[in-house]
KETORVO-669963 format. One record per residue (C-alpha): residue number from 1; residue in one letter; x, y, z. Coordinates in steps of 0.2 Angstrom, whole numbers. Example, Ala and Ser with C-alpha at 12.3 -4.5 7.8 and 13.67 -1.06 7.14 Angstrom:
<recs>
num/residuo/c1/c2/c3
1/A/62/-22/39
2/S/68/-5/36
</recs>
This chain:
<recs>
num/residuo/c1/c2/c3
1/X/506/481/444
2/X/501/474/428
3/X/517/471/416
4/X/507/464/403
5/X/512/447/408
6/X/529/449/402
7/X/542/444/415
8/X/556/456/417
9/X/574/455/424
10/X/577/471/434
11/X/593/476/443
12/X/597/488/456
13/X/615/493/460
14/X/622/506/472
15/X/632/508/487
16/X/630/502/505
17/X/614/512/512
18/X/606/519/499
19/X/590/509/502
20/X/593/496/488
21/X/588/481/500
22/X/572/489/505
23/X/567/496/489
24/X/571/478/480
25/X/560/471/492
26/X/546/481/490
27/X/548/482/471
28/X/549/464/469
29/X/534/462/481
30/X/522/474/470
31/X/528/465/455
32/X/526/448/461
33/X/544/444/457
34/X/558/435/466
35/X/569/446/477
36/X/588/441/475
37/X/601/449/488
38/X/617/446/479
39/X/627/455/493
40/X/621/442/505
41/X/629/429/494
42/X/646/439/495
43/X/643/441/515
44/X/640/422/517
45/X/656/418/507
46/X/666/430/520
47/X/656/423/535
48/X/662/405/530
49/X/680/411/525
50/X/681/419/543
51/X/675/404/551
52/X/688/394/542
53/X/702/407/545
54/X/705/410/527
55/X/711/427/522
56/X/702/437/511
57/X/718/437/499
58/X/721/419/501
59/X/713/414/482
60/X/718/396/484
61/X/708/395/500
62/X/695/404/494
63/X/693/393/479
64/X/694/377/490
65/X/680/385/501
66/X/668/390/486
67/X/669/372/480
68/X/662/365/496
69/X/650/380/499
70/X/630/379/497
71/X/624/394/499
72/X/603/394/496
73/X/589/407/499
74/X/576/401/509
75/X/558/409/512
76/X/552/409/530
77/X/541/418/542
78/X/556/430/545
79/X/558/432/527
80/X/570/429/516
81/X/584/420/525
82/X/601/415/518
83/X/607/397/523
84/X/625/391/522
85/X/626/371/521
86/X/610/371/528
87/X/613/383/542
88/X/604/399/544
89/X/618/412/544
90/X/605/428/540
91/X/609/437/557
92/X/627/432/556
93/X/632/440/540
94/X/623/458/545
95/X/636/465/554
96/X/649/479/551
97/X/663/467/551
98/X/654/456/538
99/X/651/471/528
100/X/669/476/526
101/X/676/457/525
102/X/662/455/510
103/X/669/469/500
104/X/687/462/501
105/X/681/444/496
106/X/671/451/481
107/X/687/458/474
108/X/695/441/473
109/X/691/433/455
110/X/688/416/463
111/X/675/422/472
112/X/666/432/460
113/X/667/417/448
114/X/659/405/458
115/X/645/418/463
116/X/643/423/445
117/X/637/406/439
118/X/626/406/456
119/X/617/422/452
120/X/615/419/432
121/X/605/402/437
122/X/594/412/449
123/X/591/424/434
124/X/584/411/422
125/X/567/413/418
126/X/567/432/423
127/X/553/437/434
128/X/567/444/447
129/X/574/459/456
130/X/593/457/458
131/X/602/469/471
132/X/620/472/471
133/X/634/482/465
134/X/636/475/449
135/X/621/467/443
136/X/618/479/429
137/X/638/480/424
138/X/644/462/425
139/X/632/449/430
140/X/617/455/420
141/X/622/468/406
142/X/608/464/395
143/X/594/465/410
144/X/578/473/403
145/X/578/488/417
146/X/593/494/427
147/X/592/506/441
148/X/606/514/451
149/X/601/519/468
150/X/613/532/477
151/X/612/546/492
152/X/624/557/501
153/X/636/548/513
154/X/630/556/529
155/X/611/551/524
156/X/616/532/521
157/X/627/533/538
158/X/612/538/547
159/X/601/525/538
160/X/613/513/543
161/X/613/519/562
162/X/595/517/565
163/X/595/499/557
164/X/609/494/569
165/X/602/504/584
166/X/599/493/598
167/X/609/477/593
168/X/624/471/602
169/X/640/481/600
170/X/631/494/588
171/X/644/506/582
172/X/643/526/583
173/X/637/536/569
174/X/654/543/566
175/X/661/524/564
176/X/649/519/552
177/X/651/536/541
178/X/670/531/540
179/X/666/513/537
180/X/654/517/522
181/X/667/530/514
182/X/681/516/516
183/X/668/503/508
184/X/664/516/495
185/X/682/518/490
186/X/686/499/489
187/X/670/495/479
188/X/673/510/467
189/X/692/509/464
190/X/694/489/463
191/X/701/483/447
192/X/688/469/447
193/X/668/473/442
194/X/670/492/452
195/X/654/499/458
196/X/647/510/444
197/X/630/513/436
198/X/629/504/420
199/X/628/516/404
200/X/609/513/403
201/X/604/513/421
202/X/592/524/428
203/X/599/535/442
204/X/589/538/457
205/X/596/550/471
206/X/587/545/487
207/X/596/558/499
208/X/579/567/500
209/X/566/553/495
210/X/559/539/506
211/X/558/523/500
212/X/539/523/494
213/X/545/539/485
214/X/560/528/477
215/X/547/513/473
216/X/535/524/465
217/X/548/531/454
218/X/554/514/448
219/X/537/507/445
220/X/533/523/434
221/X/549/520/425
222/X/546/501/421
223/X/528/507/416
224/X/535/519/403
225/X/548/507/396
226/X/534/494/394
227/X/521/507/386
</recs>
């Protein structure tokens, strides 16, 4: 896609299972942009907190932990991988437990302050697609293009069930749906940076759309804004 050489900073927010990760990766690839999975950063903090036996509400412990962390995205044959202090933790953070724990630590100011700086550094120079939950509202309120991708709870649960199917100790569909509802409640009702669409975000409901249709719509919206 030709964006007239103008580099943009694009944010894609939304709840778990709406298709943000896949849509963000494809959109970034088609634009020739960097893809930044900010949710993985929170999962990385959650993973290291659990490994160090630090409770999700222990602000002092989390602050000390963040001061010693070195989270880094590395491109490899397996795709974009997250390394923590030189160790690949990509697979370890993709579990229902880490998903819930990431939601809990993301509500702590010390964690958000640490990752806010990391994210803003990654956004310098633009030419990037940032996926998360508060990218367009808190981290990059002046982003060039903001999307909010949503879908029904049942649709999101089915997608996550298919994603986890075959993996060790994969949860039942009903459990996944309950976990998603719980995480939605936590993310939308927390006092600090709650999950919501930015006022100027383009809202896309992917309940009845496949990923290709979602990305085509996003590209169309970007082209309209640039024309």
